[in-house]
TORLOTOR-377701 format. One record per atom (N, C-alpha, C): residue number from 1; residue in three letters; atom name; x, y, z. Coordinates in nm, 2 decimals. Example, Ala and Ser with C-alpha at 12.3 -4.5 7.8 and 13.67 -1.06 7.14 Angstrom:
<rs>
<num:1 residu:ala atome:N east:1.32 north:-0.57 up:0.78>
<num:1 residu:ala atome:CA east:1.23 north:-0.45 up:0.78>
<num:1 residu:ala atome:C east:1.32 north:-0.33 up:0.78>
<num:2 residu:ser atome:N east:1.28 north:-0.22 up:0.71>
<num:2 residu:ser atome:CA east:1.37 north:-0.11 up:0.71>
<num:2 residu:ser atome:C east:1.29 north:0.00 up:0.79>
</rs>
This chain:
<rs>
<num:1 residu:met atome:N east:1.67 north:-1.01 up:-0.32>
<num:1 residu:met atome:CA east:1.80 north:-0.97 up:-0.35>
<num:1 residu:met atome:C east:1.83 north:-1.08 up:-0.41>
<num:2 residu:pro atome:N east:1.89 north:-1.02 up:-0.54>
<num:2 residu:pro atome:CA east:1.87 north:-1.20 up:-0.70>
<num:2 residu:pro atome:C east:2.00 north:-1.26 up:-0.64>
<num:3 residu:leu atome:N east:1.99 north:-1.38 up:-0.67>
<num:3 residu:leu atome:CA east:2.06 north:-1.46 up:-0.69>
<num:3 residu:leu atome:C east:2.19 north:-1.54 up:-0.77>
<num:4 residu:ser atome:N east:2.27 north:-1.54 up:-0.77>
<num:4 residu:ser atome:CA east:2.37 north:-1.62 up:-0.85>
<num:4 residu:ser atome:C east:2.39 north:-1.74 up:-0.99>
<num:5 residu:pro atome:N east:2.31 north:-1.80 up:-1.01>
<num:5 residu:pro atome:CA east:2.33 north:-1.92 up:-1.10>
<num:5 residu:pro atome:C east:2.39 north:-2.06 up:-0.99>
<num:6 residu:asp atome:N east:2.50 north:-1.97 up:-0.96>
<num:6 residu:asp atome:CA east:2.60 north:-2.06 up:-0.90>
<num:6 residu:asp atome:C east:2.51 north:-2.13 up:-0.77>
<num:7 residu:gln atome:N east:2.40 north:-2.00 up:-0.67>
<num:7 residu:gln atome:CA east:2.34 north:-1.99 up:-0.52>
<num:7 residu:gln atome:C east:2.26 north:-2.15 up:-0.56>
<num:8 residu:leu atome:N east:2.22 north:-2.17 up:-0.70>
<num:8 residu:leu atome:CA east:2.09 north:-2.24 up:-0.65>
<num:8 residu:leu atome:C east:2.15 north:-2.37 up:-0.71>
<num:9 residu:pro atome:N east:2.03 north:-2.48 up:-0.70>
<num:9 residu:pro atome:CA east:2.01 north:-2.55 up:-0.65>
<num:9 residu:pro atome:C east:2.04 north:-2.65 up:-0.83>
<num:10 residu:asp atome:N east:2.12 north:-2.72 up:-0.82>
<num:10 residu:asp atome:CA east:2.12 north:-2.85 up:-0.95>
<num:10 residu:asp atome:C east:2.01 north:-2.92 up:-0.96>
<num:11 residu:asp atome:N east:1.91 north:-3.01 up:-0.89>
<num:11 residu:asp atome:CA east:1.82 north:-3.07 up:-0.90>
<num:11 residu:asp atome:C east:1.72 north:-3.01 up:-0.96>
<num:12 residu:pro atome:N east:1.63 north:-3.04 up:-1.02>
<num:12 residu:pro atome:CA east:1.53 north:-3.04 up:-1.13>
<num:12 residu:pro atome:C east:1.46 north:-2.98 up:-0.98>
<num:13 residu:gln atome:N east:1.40 north:-3.08 up:-0.92>
<num:13 residu:gln atome:CA east:1.26 north:-3.10 up:-0.80>
<num:13 residu:gln atome:C east:1.26 north:-2.98 up:-0.77>
<num:14 residu:ala atome:N east:1.43 north:-2.92 up:-0.68>
<num:14 residu:ala atome:CA east:1.41 north:-2.84 up:-0.63>
<num:14 residu:ala atome:C east:1.39 north:-2.71 up:-0.68>
<num:15 residu:leu atome:N east:1.46 north:-2.71 up:-0.81>
<num:15 residu:leu atome:CA east:1.45 north:-2.60 up:-0.91>
<num:15 residu:leu atome:C east:1.31 north:-2.58 up:-0.94>
<num:16 residu:lys atome:N east:1.19 north:-2.68 up:-0.94>
<num:16 residu:lys atome:CA east:1.08 north:-2.64 up:-0.92>
<num:16 residu:lys atome:C east:0.99 north:-2.61 up:-0.87>
<num:17 residu:gln atome:N east:1.05 north:-2.69 up:-0.70>
<num:17 residu:gln atome:CA east:1.00 north:-2.60 up:-0.62>
<num:17 residu:gln atome:C east:1.05 north:-2.44 up:-0.59>
<num:18 residu:ile atome:N east:1.15 north:-2.45 up:-0.59>
<num:18 residu:ile atome:CA east:1.16 north:-2.26 up:-0.59>
<num:18 residu:ile atome:C east:1.09 north:-2.15 up:-0.67>
<num:19 residu:ile atome:N east:1.11 north:-2.26 up:-0.81>
<num:19 residu:ile atome:CA east:1.00 north:-2.16 up:-0.91>
<num:19 residu:ile atome:C east:0.86 north:-2.18 up:-0.81>
<num:20 residu:ala atome:N east:0.77 north:-2.27 up:-0.80>
<num:20 residu:ala atome:CA east:0.65 north:-2.27 up:-0.73>
<num:20 residu:ala atome:C east:0.64 north:-2.22 up:-0.59>
<num:21 residu:ala atome:N east:0.73 north:-2.17 up:-0.51>
<num:21 residu:ala atome:CA east:0.69 north:-2.10 up:-0.42>
<num:21 residu:ala atome:C east:0.70 north:-1.95 up:-0.46>
<num:22 residu:met atome:N east:0.81 north:-1.87 up:-0.52>
<num:22 residu:met atome:CA east:0.78 north:-1.79 up:-0.58>
<num:22 residu:met atome:C east:0.66 north:-1.68 up:-0.63>
<num:23 residu:ala atome:N east:0.63 north:-1.83 up:-0.77>
<num:23 residu:ala atome:CA east:0.49 north:-1.77 up:-0.79>
<num:23 residu:ala atome:C east:0.41 north:-1.79 up:-0.66>
<num:24 residu:gln atome:N east:0.41 north:-1.84 up:-0.60>
<num:24 residu:gln atome:CA east:0.31 north:-1.91 up:-0.49>
<num:24 residu:gln atome:C east:0.29 north:-1.73 up:-0.43>
<num:25 residu:asp atome:N east:0.47 north:-1.68 up:-0.38>
<num:25 residu:asp atome:CA east:0.45 north:-1.56 up:-0.34>
<num:25 residu:asp atome:C east:0.36 north:-1.39 up:-0.44>
<num:26 residu:ala atome:N east:0.36 north:-1.39 up:-0.54>
<num:26 residu:ala atome:CA east:0.40 north:-1.39 up:-0.62>
<num:26 residu:ala atome:C east:0.18 north:-1.36 up:-0.64>
<num:27 residu:ile atome:N east:0.11 north:-1.43 up:-0.62>
<num:27 residu:ile atome:CA east:0.00 north:-1.45 up:-0.62>
<num:27 residu:ile atome:C east:-0.09 north:-1.38 up:-0.52>
<num:28 residu:ala atome:N east:0.02 north:-1.46 up:-0.45>
<num:28 residu:ala atome:CA east:-0.06 north:-1.38 up:-0.27>
<num:28 residu:ala atome:C east:-0.02 north:-1.18 up:-0.28>
<num:29 residu:ala atome:N east:0.16 north:-1.19 up:-0.32>
<num:29 residu:ala atome:CA east:0.13 north:-1.05 up:-0.33>
<num:29 residu:ala atome:C east:-0.03 north:-1.02 up:-0.41>
<num:30 residu:gln atome:N east:-0.08 north:-1.07 up:-0.57>
<num:30 residu:gln atome:CA east:-0.07 north:-0.96 up:-0.60>
<num:30 residu:gln atome:C east:-0.21 north:-1.01 up:-0.62>
<num:31 residu:ala atome:N east:-0.30 north:-1.15 up:-0.51>
<num:31 residu:ala atome:CA east:-0.41 north:-1.03 up:-0.41>
<num:31 residu:ala atome:C east:-0.45 north:-0.95 up:-0.32>
<num:32 residu:glu atome:N east:-0.33 north:-0.93 up:-0.21>
<num:32 residu:glu atome:CA east:-0.30 north:-0.84 up:-0.15>
<num:32 residu:glu atome:C east:-0.35 north:-0.71 up:-0.25>
<num:33 residu:ile atome:N east:-0.26 north:-0.69 up:-0.33>
<num:33 residu:ile atome:CA east:-0.35 north:-0.60 up:-0.41>
<num:33 residu:ile atome:C east:-0.47 north:-0.49 up:-0.49>
<num:34 residu:ala atome:N east:-0.52 north:-0.66 up:-0.53>
<num:34 residu:ala atome:CA east:-0.65 north:-0.65 up:-0.60>
<num:34 residu:ala atome:C east:-0.74 north:-0.67 up:-0.37>
<num:35 residu:lys atome:N east:-0.69 north:-0.67 up:-0.31>
<num:35 residu:lys atome:CA east:-0.78 north:-0.70 up:-0.19>
<num:35 residu:lys atome:C east:-0.82 north:-0.47 up:-0.12>
<num:36 residu:leu atome:N east:-0.66 north:-0.44 up:-0.14>
<num:36 residu:leu atome:CA east:-0.64 north:-0.26 up:-0.18>
<num:36 residu:leu atome:C east:-0.72 north:-0.19 up:-0.22>
<num:37 residu:arg atome:N east:-0.69 north:-0.28 up:-0.37>
<num:37 residu:arg atome:CA east:-0.76 north:-0.23 up:-0.43>
<num:37 residu:arg atome:C east:-0.90 north:-0.16 up:-0.43>
<num:38 residu:phe atome:N east:-0.99 north:-0.29 up:-0.35>
<num:38 residu:phe atome:CA east:-1.10 north:-0.30 up:-0.35>
<num:38 residu:phe atome:C east:-1.09 north:-0.20 up:-0.26>
<num:39 residu:gln atome:N east:-1.07 north:-0.23 up:-0.15>
<num:39 residu:gln atome:CA east:-1.08 north:-0.11 up:-0.05>
<num:39 residu:gln atome:C east:-1.05 north:0.03 up:-0.01>
<num:40 residu:leu atome:N east:-0.97 north:0.03 up:-0.16>
<num:40 residu:leu atome:CA east:-0.98 north:0.22 up:-0.19>
<num:40 residu:leu atome:C east:-1.10 north:0.23 up:-0.25>
<num:41 residu:ala atome:N east:-1.10 north:0.15 up:-0.31>
<num:41 residu:ala atome:CA east:-1.21 north:0.17 up:-0.42>
<num:41 residu:ala atome:C east:-1.36 north:0.19 up:-0.33>
<num:42 residu:arg atome:N east:-1.39 north:0.18 up:-0.25>
<num:42 residu:arg atome:CA east:-1.49 north:0.13 up:-0.14>
<num:42 residu:arg atome:C east:-1.43 north:0.29 up:-0.12>
<num:43 residu:tyr atome:N east:-1.28 north:0.32 up:-0.02>
<num:43 residu:tyr atome:CA east:-1.31 north:0.50 up:0.08>
<num:43 residu:tyr atome:C east:-1.37 north:0.56 up:0.01>
<num:44 residu:arg atome:N east:-1.29 north:0.58 up:-0.14>
<num:44 residu:arg atome:CA east:-1.36 north:0.73 up:-0.26>
<num:44 residu:arg atome:C east:-1.50 north:0.70 up:-0.23>
<num:45 residu:arg atome:N east:-1.60 north:0.56 up:-0.25>
<num:45 residu:arg atome:CA east:-1.73 north:0.62 up:-0.26>
<num:45 residu:arg atome:C east:-1.70 north:0.66 up:-0.09>
<num:46 residu:ala atome:N east:-1.76 north:0.62 up:-0.04>
<num:46 residu:ala atome:CA east:-1.72 north:0.69 up:0.05>
<num:46 residu:ala atome:C east:-1.66 north:0.85 up:0.12>
<num:47 residu:glu atome:N east:-1.59 north:0.92 up:0.00>
<num:47 residu:glu atome:CA east:-1.54 north:1.02 up:0.07>
<num:47 residu:glu atome:C east:-1.59 north:1.09 up:0.11>
<num:48 residu:phe atome:N east:-1.71 north:1.12 up:0.05>
<num:48 residu:phe atome:CA east:-1.79 north:1.23 up:0.08>
<num:48 residu:phe atome:C east:-1.87 north:1.23 up:0.23>
<num:49 residu:gly atome:N east:-1.87 north:1.17 up:0.29>
<num:49 residu:gly atome:CA east:-1.96 north:1.18 up:0.38>
<num:49 residu:gly atome:C east:-1.95 north:1.18 up:0.52>
<num:50 residu:arg atome:N east:-1.95 north:1.22 up:0.65>
<num:50 residu:arg atome:CA east:-1.92 north:1.25 up:0.77>
<num:50 residu:arg atome:C east:-1.74 north:1.26 up:0.87>
<num:51 residu:ser atome:N east:-1.73 north:1.17 up:0.77>
<num:51 residu:ser atome:CA east:-1.57 north:1.18 up:0.84>
<num:51 residu:ser atome:C east:-1.45 north:1.15 up:0.72>
<num:52 residu:ser atome:N east:-1.51 north:1.29 up:0.61>
<num:52 residu:ser atome:CA east:-1.42 north:1.26 up:0.45>
<num:52 residu:ser atome:C east:-1.27 north:1.25 up:0.50>
<num:53 residu:glu atome:N east:-1.21 north:1.29 up:0.59>
<num:53 residu:glu atome:CA east:-1.06 north:1.36 up:0.63>
<num:53 residu:glu atome:C east:-1.02 north:1.24 up:0.55>
<num:54 residu:lys atome:N east:-1.07 north:1.14 up:0.74>
<num:54 residu:lys atome:CA east:-1.00 north:1.05 up:0.78>
<num:54 residu:lys atome:C east:-1.01 north:0.92 up:0.65>
<num:55 residu:leu atome:N east:-1.11 north:0.89 up:0.62>
<num:55 residu:leu atome:CA east:-1.09 north:0.82 up:0.50>
<num:55 residu:leu atome:C east:-1.01 north:0.87 up:0.34>
<num:56 residu:ala atome:N east:-0.97 north:0.99 up:0.33>
<num:56 residu:ala atome:CA east:-0.91 north:1.09 up:0.30>
<num:56 residu:ala atome:C east:-0.82 north:1.01 up:0.25>
<num:57 residu:his atome:N east:-0.71 north:1.02 up:0.43>
<num:57 residu:his atome:CA east:-0.66 north:1.04 up:0.48>
<num:57 residu:his atome:C east:-0.63 north:0.77 up:0.49>
<num:58 residu:glu atome:N east:-0.67 north:0.78 up:0.50>
<num:58 residu:glu atome:CA east:-0.64 north:0.56 up:0.45>
<num:58 residu:glu atome:C east:-0.62 north:0.60 up:0.38>
<num:59 residu:ala atome:N east:-0.74 north:0.60 up:0.20>
<num:59 residu:ala atome:CA east:-0.73 north:0.61 up:0.08>
<num:59 residu:ala atome:C east:-0.59 north:0.69 up:0.03>
<num:60 residu:glu atome:N east:-0.46 north:0.78 up:0.15>
<num:60 residu:glu atome:CA east:-0.38 north:0.79 up:0.03>
<num:60 residu:glu atome:C east:-0.30 north:0.66 up:0.11>
<num:61 residu:gln atome:N east:-0.26 north:0.61 up:0.26>
<num:61 residu:gln atome:CA east:-0.23 north:0.52 up:0.33>
<num:61 residu:gln atome:C east:-0.23 north:0.38 up:0.19>
<num:62 residu:leu atome:N east:-0.34 north:0.33 up:0.16>
<num:62 residu:leu atome:CA east:-0.34 north:0.27 up:0.10>
<num:62 residu:leu atome:C east:-0.33 north:0.26 up:-0.04>
<num:63 residu:glu atome:N east:-0.30 north:0.43 up:-0.14>
<num:63 residu:glu atome:CA east:-0.30 north:0.38 up:-0.21>
<num:63 residu:glu atome:C east:-0.06 north:0.35 up:-0.24>
<num:64 residu:leu atome:N east:0.00 north:0.39 up:-0.13>
<num:64 residu:leu atome:CA east:0.10 north:0.37 up:-0.08>
<num:64 residu:leu atome:C east:0.15 north:0.27 up:-0.04>
<num:65 residu:ala atome:N east:0.11 north:0.18 up:0.01>
<num:65 residu:ala atome:CA east:0.06 north:0.02 up:0.01>
<num:65 residu:ala atome:C east:0.06 north:-0.01 up:-0.13>
<num:66 residu:ile atome:N east:-0.01 north:0.01 up:-0.21>
<num:66 residu:ile atome:CA east:-0.03 north:-0.06 up:-0.32>
<num:66 residu:ile atome:C east:0.06 north:-0.02 up:-0.40>
<num:67 residu:glu atome:N east:0.10 north:0.11 up:-0.46>
<num:67 residu:glu atome:CA east:0.27 north:0.09 up:-0.48>
<num:67 residu:glu atome:C east:0.42 north:0.07 up:-0.43>
<num:68 residu:ala atome:N east:0.38 north:-0.05 up:-0.24>
<num:68 residu:ala atome:CA east:0.51 north:-0.05 up:-0.27>
<num:68 residu:ala atome:C east:0.46 north:-0.14 up:-0.28>
<num:69 residu:leu atome:N east:0.36 north:-0.26 up:-0.31>
<num:69 residu:leu atome:CA east:0.39 north:-0.44 up:-0.35>
<num:69 residu:leu atome:C east:0.39 north:-0.48 up:-0.43>
<num:70 residu:glu atome:N east:0.34 north:-0.31 up:-0.56>
<num:70 residu:glu atome:CA east:0.34 north:-0.34 up:-0.71>
<num:70 residu:glu atome:C east:0.45 north:-0.28 up:-0.79>
<num:71 residu:ala atome:N east:0.58 north:-0.20 up:-0.67>
<num:71 residu:ala atome:CA east:0.74 north:-0.18 up:-0.68>
<num:71 residu:ala atome:C east:0.80 north:-0.29 up:-0.64>
<num:72 residu:asp atome:N east:0.74 north:-0.44 up:-0.51>
<num:72 residu:asp atome:CA east:0.80 north:-0.50 up:-0.52>
<num:72 residu:asp atome:C east:0.76 north:-0.63 up:-0.58>
<num:73 residu:gln atome:N east:0.63 north:-0.62 up:-0.64>
<num:73 residu:gln atome:CA east:0.65 north:-0.72 up:-0.74>
<num:73 residu:gln atome:C east:0.72 north:-0.71 up:-0.92>
<num:74 residu:ala atome:N east:0.72 north:-0.60 up:-0.92>
<num:74 residu:ala atome:CA east:0.81 north:-0.57 up:-1.05>
<num:74 residu:ala atome:C east:0.97 north:-0.57 up:-1.01>
<num:75 residu:glu atome:N east:1.03 north:-0.52 up:-0.88>
<num:75 residu:glu atome:CA east:1.11 north:-0.60 up:-0.86>
<num:75 residu:glu atome:C east:1.18 north:-0.76 up:-0.89>
<num:76 residu:leu atome:N east:1.08 north:-0.82 up:-0.84>
<num:76 residu:leu atome:CA east:1.05 north:-0.97 up:-0.73>
<num:76 residu:leu atome:C east:1.05 north:-1.02 up:-1.00>
<num:77 residu:leu atome:N east:1.04 north:-0.97 up:-1.05>
<num:77 residu:leu atome:CA east:1.02 north:-1.04 up:-1.18>
<num:77 residu:leu atome:C east:1.09 north:-0.93 up:-1.24>
<num:78 residu:ala atome:N east:1.17 north:-0.82 up:-1.22>
<num:78 residu:ala atome:CA east:1.31 north:-0.76 up:-1.31>
<num:78 residu:ala atome:C east:1.38 north:-0.90 up:-1.28>
<num:79 residu:thr atome:N east:1.44 north:-0.93 up:-1.18>
<num:79 residu:thr atome:CA east:1.59 north:-0.99 up:-1.10>
<num:79 residu:thr atome:C east:1.52 north:-1.15 up:-1.13>
<num:80 residu:ala atome:N east:1.43 north:-1.16 up:-1.14>
<num:80 residu:ala atome:CA east:1.36 north:-1.35 up:-1.22>
<num:80 residu:ala atome:C east:1.39 north:-1.37 up:-1.35>
<num:81 residu:ser atome:N east:1.50 north:-1.45 up:-1.38>
<num:81 residu:ser atome:CA east:1.50 north:-1.48 up:-1.53>
<num:81 residu:ser atome:C east:1.39 north:-1.51 up:-1.61>
<num:82 residu:pro atome:N east:1.39 north:-1.53 up:-1.70>
<num:82 residu:pro atome:CA east:1.27 north:-1.51 up:-1.83>
<num:82 residu:pro atome:C east:1.14 north:-1.63 up:-1.82>
<num:83 residu:ser atome:N east:1.25 north:-1.74 up:-1.77>
<num:83 residu:ser atome:CA east:1.13 north:-1.84 up:-1.77>
<num:83 residu:ser atome:C east:1.05 north:-1.86 up:-1.65>
<num:84 residu:val atome:N east:1.11 north:-1.79 up:-1.53>
<num:84 residu:val atome:CA east:1.09 north:-1.80 up:-1.41>
<num:84 residu:val atome:C east:1.03 north:-1.68 up:-1.40>
<num:85 residu:ala atome:N east:0.96 north:-1.60 up:-1.44>
<num:85 residu:ala atome:CA east:0.90 north:-1.43 up:-1.45>
<num:85 residu:ala atome:C east:0.82 north:-1.49 up:-1.52>
<num:86 residu:thr atome:N east:0.80 north:-1.53 up:-1.64>
<num:86 residu:thr atome:CA east:0.66 north:-1.57 up:-1.70>
<num:86 residu:thr atome:C east:0.56 north:-1.71 up:-1.61>
<num:87 residu:val atome:N east:0.62 north:-1.82 up:-1.56>
<num:87 residu:val atome:CA east:0.58 north:-1.88 up:-1.49>
<num:87 residu:val atome:C east:0.49 north:-1.78 up:-1.39>
<num:88 residu:ile atome:N east:0.54 north:-1.67 up:-1.32>
<num:88 residu:ile atome:CA east:0.45 north:-1.59 up:-1.26>
<num:88 residu:ile atome:C east:0.40 north:-1.50 up:-1.30>
<num:89 residu:glu atome:N east:0.42 north:-1.45 up:-1.33>
<num:89 residu:glu atome:CA east:0.30 north:-1.39 up:-1.41>
<num:89 residu:glu atome:C east:0.18 north:-1.45 up:-1.48>
<num:90 residu:ser atome:N east:0.21 north:-1.54 up:-1.56>
<num:90 residu:ser atome:CA east:0.10 north:-1.58 up:-1.56>
<num:90 residu:ser atome:C east:-0.04 north:-1.67 up:-1.50>
<num:91 residu:ala atome:N east:0.09 north:-1.77 up:-1.35>
<num:91 residu:ala atome:CA east:-0.02 north:-1.73 up:-1.28>
<num:91 residu:ala atome:C east:-0.07 north:-1.60 up:-1.12>
<num:92 residu:gly atome:N east:-0.04 north:-1.49 up:-1.19>
<num:92 residu:gly atome:CA east:-0.10 north:-1.37 up:-1.16>
<num:92 residu:gly atome:C east:-0.21 north:-1.34 up:-1.22>
<num:93 residu:arg atome:N east:-0.19 north:-1.40 up:-1.36>
<num:93 residu:arg atome:CA east:-0.28 north:-1.39 up:-1.46>
<num:93 residu:arg atome:C east:-0.41 north:-1.47 up:-1.44>
<num:94 residu:ser atome:N east:-0.41 north:-1.55 up:-1.41>
<num:94 residu:ser atome:CA east:-0.54 north:-1.68 up:-1.38>
<num:94 residu:ser atome:C east:-0.54 north:-1.57 up:-1.22>
<num:95 residu:thr atome:N east:-0.52 north:-1.54 up:-1.16>
<num:95 residu:thr atome:CA east:-0.61 north:-1.47 up:-1.01>
<num:95 residu:thr atome:C east:-0.66 north:-1.39 up:-1.05>
<num:96 residu:glu atome:N east:-0.58 north:-1.24 up:-1.13>
<num:96 residu:glu atome:CA east:-0.68 north:-1.16 up:-1.21>
<num:96 residu:glu atome:C east:-0.81 north:-1.18 up:-1.26>
<num:97 residu:ala atome:N east:-0.77 north:-1.30 up:-1.30>
<num:97 residu:ala atome:CA east:-0.90 north:-1.42 up:-1.44>
<num:97 residu:ala atome:C east:-1.06 north:-1.43 up:-1.29>
<num:98 residu:gly atome:N east:-1.06 north:-1.43 up:-1.15>
<num:98 residu:gly atome:CA east:-1.10 north:-1.50 up:-1.10>
<num:98 residu:gly atome:C east:-1.10 north:-1.62 up:-1.03>
<num:99 residu:ala atome:N east:-0.88 north:-1.65 up:-1.00>
<num:99 residu:ala atome:CA east:-0.92 north:-1.77 up:-0.96>
<num:99 residu:ala atome:C east:-0.87 north:-1.74 up:-0.78>
<num:100 residu:thr atome:N east:-0.90 north:-1.80 up:-0.72>
<num:100 residu:thr atome:CA east:-0.89 north:-1.84 up:-0.59>
<num:100 residu:thr atome:C east:-0.73 north:-1.89 up:-0.57>
<num:101 residu:pro atome:N east:-0.69 north:-1.83 up:-0.49>
<num:101 residu:pro atome:CA east:-0.50 north:-1.87 up:-0.51>
<num:101 residu:pro atome:C east:-0.45 north:-2.02 up:-0.45>
<num:102 residu:ala atome:N east:-0.63 north:-2.05 up:-0.36>
<num:102 residu:ala atome:CA east:-0.55 north:-2.11 up:-0.29>
<num:102 residu:ala atome:C east:-0.64 north:-2.28 up:-0.36>
<num:103 residu:thr atome:N east:-0.73 north:-2.27 up:-0.45>
<num:103 residu:thr atome:CA east:-0.78 north:-2.38 up:-0.50>
<num:103 residu:thr atome:C east:-0.78 north:-2.37 up:-0.64>
<num:104 residu:gly atome:N east:-0.75 north:-2.24 up:-0.66>
<num:104 residu:gly atome:CA east:-0.73 north:-2.20 up:-0.81>
<num:104 residu:gly atome:C east:-0.86 north:-2.28 up:-0.93>
<num:105 residu:thr atome:N east:-0.99 north:-2.25 up:-0.79>
<num:105 residu:thr atome:CA east:-1.09 north:-2.24 up:-0.92>
<num:105 residu:thr atome:C east:-1.18 north:-2.12 up:-0.96>
<num:106 residu:val atome:N east:-1.26 north:-2.08 up:-0.97>
<num:106 residu:val atome:CA east:-1.28 north:-1.97 up:-1.04>
<num:106 residu:val atome:C east:-1.40 north:-1.92 up:-0.89>
<num:107 residu:ala atome:N east:-1.36 north:-1.75 up:-0.86>
<num:107 residu:ala atome:CA east:-1.43 north:-1.74 up:-0.74>
<num:107 residu:ala atome:C east:-1.61 north:-1.70 up:-0.77>
<num:108 residu:ala atome:N east:-1.73 north:-1.73 up:-0.72>
<num:108 residu:ala atome:CA east:-1.84 north:-1.62 up:-0.79>
<num:108 residu:ala atome:C east:-1.85 north:-1.51 up:-0.73>
</rs>
């Protein structure tokens, strides 16, 4: 749900905390998307095994979950101000590049 500027606090520190929380949410969502994509790829590789019908169904469910998360992420970025969206997107790019959300260090 979009907020009007009048609903936001005037305190810069409070605004920074809101932006940081939004960025952390975006990082968590992108990590979940990455995890689901990995799981989906694993299911697709195993698709021709004994229980391929079950795996195909699970793969479809994962695709739907990924689409829902990506739609939520796009909606968040669309409703955010350009400067907030930039912070969120840059935080997400660092996660996609291999940084772990909790530590900010490069994953092995």
